N, C-alpha and C positions, 0 to 999 in steps of 0.2 A: 401418257402412253408413248411407247417406242417399240421399235423393231429395228433390227439391223440387217444390211445387206447380204450377210451370209445366211441369214435364217429366210429372208425372202427367196434366195437362190434355192435352198433346200426345199421349201414349200412348193415352189413353181416345177422342180424337177420331180418330186414324188407325184405330183398331179399331171406330169407329163405335158406342162403348159409352157415350158420355156424354151424359146428357139435359139437365142444367142445373146450376148451382151456386146454392145457396139460403143466405141470411143472414138476419138479422134485418131487414135493410132491402129485401129483395127477392129476385127470381129473376133470374139472369144466364146467358147462355151461355158467355160468357168469364171467366176469373179475374177476381173483382171486386176483390180487394185485393191488397196487396203479396205478394211471393212469399215463402214460408216453406220451412225445411227440414224433412222429416220424418226422425227418426232411429230409429223404432220401429213396427213394425206389429203389429197384434193383433185378433183376434177375441174375445178374453176381457176383459169389462169390468173384471175384478179386476187386469188387467195393463196399465195405461195411465200416460202422463205428459202434460205439455203439448206434447210434440212427437211424439205417437203419432199414426198414422192407424188408426182403428177401423172395422172392417167390421162392419156390422149384417147378419148371414147366419143362415141355418139356420131349420127349421121352428119351433123353440122359440124364436126370439128374442122379447124383449119389450122395449116401449119405455122400461120402466124400467131395464133395463140400461144403455141409453145415457144417461138421466137421471142415473143414479149416477155414471156415467163423466165426465160434464159437470161435476157437482158436485165432482168430485175434480181438475179441471185440464184435461179433454180439450177441444181446440179444434177438431179435424176428423173428420169421419166419412164414410163412403162406403155408401150404401143404395140400394135400389131406389124408396124414397119419402122425401119429406121428413118430418122431424120437429120438433115446435114446442119446440125446446130453445134456451137463450138462449147468446150470446156463441159462437157456433160457425159453421163453414163446412161445410155439407152437400154433398157431392159425389155428385150423383144419377146413378145409372147405369141401363141397360137389364137389366143381368144381374150381379148381385153377384158369383157366383162367377167368371166370367171376369174381371171387373175385378180380383178379388183375385188371381187367378193371374197376371194381366198386370203388375200393380203389383208383386208379391213377385218376379217373376222379374228385373226391373230394378233393384230396391231391392238384392237380393242379387248383383248385378253378372253376371248371365247365367251362372250356374255351368254349364248343361247344354252351354256352348260349349268347357269346359275338360275335358270327361268324355267317354269313350265309353258311351254309354246303349244298355243292352239292356234290352228289355221283353218279358217272358212273360205272355200271356194264355191262358186256358182254364179248363175246370169243375174239371179236377183235374191234378194234376202239376206246377204252378207252383212251388211251394217245394222239391221234389226237384230239378227241372231247375235251378231258380236256384242251389241247392248244388252240383250237379254243375259247373255253370259256373263257380261261384267257385273250387272247389276246383282245377280245371284251371287257370283264369287267375291264381290264387295261385301256382301252379308257374313260370308264365310271367314274372310280374311281381314276383316275390318280395313278395306279400301287399299289393298296392296295389290292392285292389278292394273297394269299398264295396257294400253291399247292402241293399236294402229287401224284406223277406218278411213273409209271414202271421205268422210266429210270432217272428222275431228280426230287428233291424236292426244294421248296423255301419257306422260312418262312419269307422272307421281301418283296417277290414281285419282286426282282432285282437279287440277288444272288443265284445260284443253286448249289447243291452237289448231288452226285450220290446216288440213293436209294437203300437202301439194299433189301426191299421188296415192292411189290407193294402196300400194305397196311401195315403200320408198326405194330409191336406187340402193345398191348394196353398201356402199361406204356409209350413206347417212342411216341406213338400217341398223348396222352394228354400233355406229356411233350412238345412236339413240337408245338400243338395246343395253348399251354399257351404262348410259345415264339412269335407265330404269333400274338397272342393277344396283347403281350407287344410291338411289332413292330407296332401296329396300323393298323393291317390288318382288313379289312371290311368282306371279304370272304374267304372261303376254299373249294377249289375244290379238290376231292379226287377220285381216282380209287378204288374201293371196290372190290377186290377180292373175288372168292368162298371161299378160305382159311381164309379170314376175318371173315366171318360168322362161318365156320366149326370150327375154334379155337378161337372164340369168340373175337376177336380183336376190334371188333366194339359194343360189347355188351353194351346195354343201350343207344347207340348214336341213335339220331333220325335226319335223314336230311330234309332240307327244302325243296330241290327237288331231287328226285331220278330219274335216267335215265336208261332204260334197252334197250341196243343198239341191241343186237341179242344173238343167243345161238347156239352152235354146240358142239359136243363131243371134251373135251380137259382135260388135267390134270387128266386122268384116270390112275391111278396106285395105288399099294398097299399102299403108303405112303401119297397120295393124296386124291383122290375120288375113291373108289372101282367101282362105276358105275356111267353112265351117270344121272341116275335118282338122285343120291346122288350129282352130280355136279350142276345139274339144281335147285334142291332143295334149295341148299346153295344161288346159285344166286338170287332166287326168294325171299329170306328173305330181300333183299332192299325195296322191294314193303311195307312189313309189317312195315318197319322203315322210312317211308318216309311220309311228310306232303302232298307232291305233286309229281305226276309221269309224265313222258314223255316216251311214248311208240313207238316201231317201229314196225307197222302193219305187217311187212314182216317177223318179227321173227317166229321162228318154234313154233307152238302151240301158236300163239297169243291169241287165245280164251281162254286159261287158263289164262295167263298174266291179260287179260281184265276182266275176271270173277273175278279174285282174288282181283284186284283194286278196282273193282266196288262193291264188297261184303263187303270190308273195308271201303267203302264210301270215298275213297281217291279220289280227283280232279285229272284229268289227260288230257294230250293232246297227240294225236297220230299223226305219221309222216311216210311217206315212200317215195319211188321213183315214185310210180305210182297208189298205191290203191286208188281208188276214195272214199271208206268209210273212209281215214284218214282225220283228221282235217287239215293238211298241206301235200302237196305233192311238188316235185321240178320237174322241165323240163328243157331241154336244146336244143340248136340247133345241129343239126346231127353231125357236126363235131367240136364241142366245147369241148376243154379239161379242161377249168379252169372257164367258165362262166355258170351260171344257174339261173333260175327264181322260186321264191318260190310262189306257188299257193295255195288259200284257198277260199271256199264259202264264209265263214263268216269272216275270219281273225280277231278274236276277239283280237289278240295280235298286230295287225297292223304291221305284218313283210312281207306282199306280196310285191314282187319287184325283181329287178335284183340285182345279187351278183357275186363278183369274188373272186376266191380263189388261193393260189399258189401250192397247191398240186394236182398232177393229178390223175386221176382215179374216176369214179362214186361213188365208196364206201366211197371216201372223201366228196362227196355232201351229202351223208347220214349223216355223222359226222358234218357237216357244219349245216344242217338243225337242227339236235338233238341240236346243240350248240345254234344256233340262238333261238330257242323256250326257251331253259333253262336260257340264259342270258337275254332274254326279262322278263321272269317271275320274275327274281331277280332283276329287275330295269334298265336294259340297254336300251339307247335309240337307235333310228334307226340309226343315224349317227355312235355310237359307234359300231353297228353291222356291218355296211357296213366297216368302216375303220379297225375293228380289224380282220374280216375274210379276208379281202384282204392282211393284213400283217402277218398273220399266217405262221410260219415256225416250223416244228418239228424235232429234231435233229434224224437222221436216219430212218424218215419216208418219202417214195416215193421221195426220192433224186434222181436227174437226171444228169448224166454227159455224155460227148460225147467222144467215142473213137477216137483216131487219124485219124482213116480209116473211120469214119462216124456212127460205130454201136452206138447202144443205150446201156446206163449201167444204170440200176435201182438199188437202194440201198433202202432196206426196211427191218424193223425189224418183218417181216411176220414170224410168229414162230409157227403156227397152222395151221389146215386144211383150215378154212375158209379164213383167211388173205392170205395164200399162193395161195390158188385158185383164189382169186379175184385179186392178182397181176399177175399171169401168164395170166390170162384172158385178163386183160387189156393190157398187152404186145402183145398177139397175135392179139387183137383186132386192136390196133393201128399200129402194124407193122407185117403185115400180110405176107409179102414177104421173110422174113428172117427167120433163124432158132432162137429158143429159148434156150439158154444156161444158165441152173441154177446151181448156186453155193449154196449147202445148207448142213446143218448137223442137228444134234438133240440133245437135252439137255442129260445128263446122270442122273441116280437116281431118275427120275421123268417123269411124262408125257409121259410114255412108249407107249402109244396107239398113238401119234403123228408119231412114225416111219412108221406104216402101213398107216397112213393118208397121210403122205408126198409121200409115193410110190403110193398112189392112185391118186393124184394130178399130180405127175410126169409122170405117165402111160398117163394121159389124155392130158397135156398140155406143155410138154417139149420135145425138140429134143436130148438135151444133158444134163445128169444129172452129175454134178462134185459133188461127195459126200466126205464131210470134217468134221472136228471137230467143234463143236458148245457148248461150256461149258460142256465137258464130265464128269466132276466130277469125282467119283472113278471108273467110268466104262472105258472100253477099247473103243476107238473113232472108231478103224478099225472095231470092233464087232457093234457097232451102226450103222456104214455105210453100212454094209453088210445088216443088218436087213432092213433098208430103200430100199436098191437094191434089196433084195428079194421081195419086195412088189410091185416093178416095173413089171408089166406083160405085157407090150407092148415091144415085142422083138425088135422093131425099135429104141428104146431109147436106145442111147448109154450111157453107165455107166462108169466112171472114178472115182477111189477112190484115193484122194490125202489128207492125214490126215494134213499136214500142212496147216492151212488156207489161209496163205499170198501165199504160193506156189500154192494153188487150184486156188485162184482168178487169179493169173498171168497167169496160164495155160488157163483159161477160157478167159481172154482177149486176150491171143495170137492166139487162134484158132478162134477167132470171125471175120466174114466177114463184110463188110460194111452194108449189110441189116439186120444183126443180132440184137439181143437183149440179153444183158448180165443180168442176174438177180443175186443180191448178196442178199440172204435172211437169216434172222435170227439174226443179230448182229448189224446191222446198224451202229451207231457210238460208240458202247460200246468199251470202252478200255480194257477191261479184257476177258480172258477165265478162267472159274471155272475148274481147274485142281487139283484132289486130295485135295479137302478142301482149296485151295490156289487162290486167285485171281492173275492170271498170266498177267502181262502187254501184251497188244496186240495193234496194230496200230488202229485197227477199219478198217471195210470195206471200206467205204469212202475215208479213208486216203491210204488205200492200192491200190484202184482204181485211186485216184488221182497221187499218186507216180508213178503208171504204165503209166499214160497219159503225165505227165511231161517228163518222161524218153524215150518216144517214139515220142515226138512231133518234 
């Protein structure tokens, strides 16, 4: 991969991002010296060469990082302000993140033009819907589907690795997209986070299909979104950057999403569990946990019919219907839709185990208000005669509003709350647990704080009766806890529960 400085100049000027060029000799609006080739991009000062273009980005960026890189041979950097470093060319821009996205996409050969791009956004359900879509399209394309999800990423359709971010930084995004193209992938399914738009990770990217699943307050904190309005606004940017949309009519303020989509003349399909004004709805037999029927008056996509999934919970039928519409828009056959949905499994999502005494154990990544409420509502609805025992914590350093949200859900829908650690980062997990507990206003909810997560799960399983449901929320099969900036190994909720079952059988 290569790009030259003159090409970068033209790109930045065309997007009105260039402020000036800076050298030891002065400031310039046009490239002041001979054109040179860039063969590597980086925002890590430990990963540079003389032909690297280095991006000075991030709240934690320090000038010493650039000085260290220059001492090791760096010649070119991009920044929003000039630095006093010798023998370098500084490319000064109005927005470092937009510049990084723009330069990266061209450096990696515009890989988005060689893939069908599918983008999911929403407060809950993105990962499950992405997996449903991948399983369907895998059937249709014979495993030619790349995916960037919250938990796992695959660039060859088969091998997965742990994701660092829901939506990667733009430089990493285009590098991985390029690798997917080289691996002969035909589609890329992405979870598009609110931070992806706030931090310009997907700047300049247009999706073939965008899906807006739902919205509820989340990621509200000083370092993420200061208000719900800001969070919602960032989510809605997917509409402006998609060729076609799929919209859930039961989403909060759906009228706004519909108006925005129609005003931009973007074609769309709507869906829901019951709204008769939707293009597609689903129904089920009263006691059916896994079967559902898709219904439409016109059925222009030809997807009406009966389907089966492996993931319990009506909210997963919503995700399945969204993925059916999406996969069909992008070419999937009816046979692929039926088979793909029936085979979809998602690591850490609505996994079910049986306690040796007969109690139900549900393991789910539920990590915000809406997903936790849906999970506990499902447990209470399907197992009304027993107690609900919920093991949960909340992340440190971000999404502070979740703590009060969890307290609200636990107030309404649990009998015993076992409060524990969940990626506390630099914060004290005891303090986080106490904040959740202080938001539980129902005095009948028993609160137990056990910070060691494995110990907390074992305690919940030990006190469960035969009719009870134990909910392990937040981690799923995640094998790490983020503690003081370090990914600390952890068995994962599923394995902890499985280990308990084996030892007590």
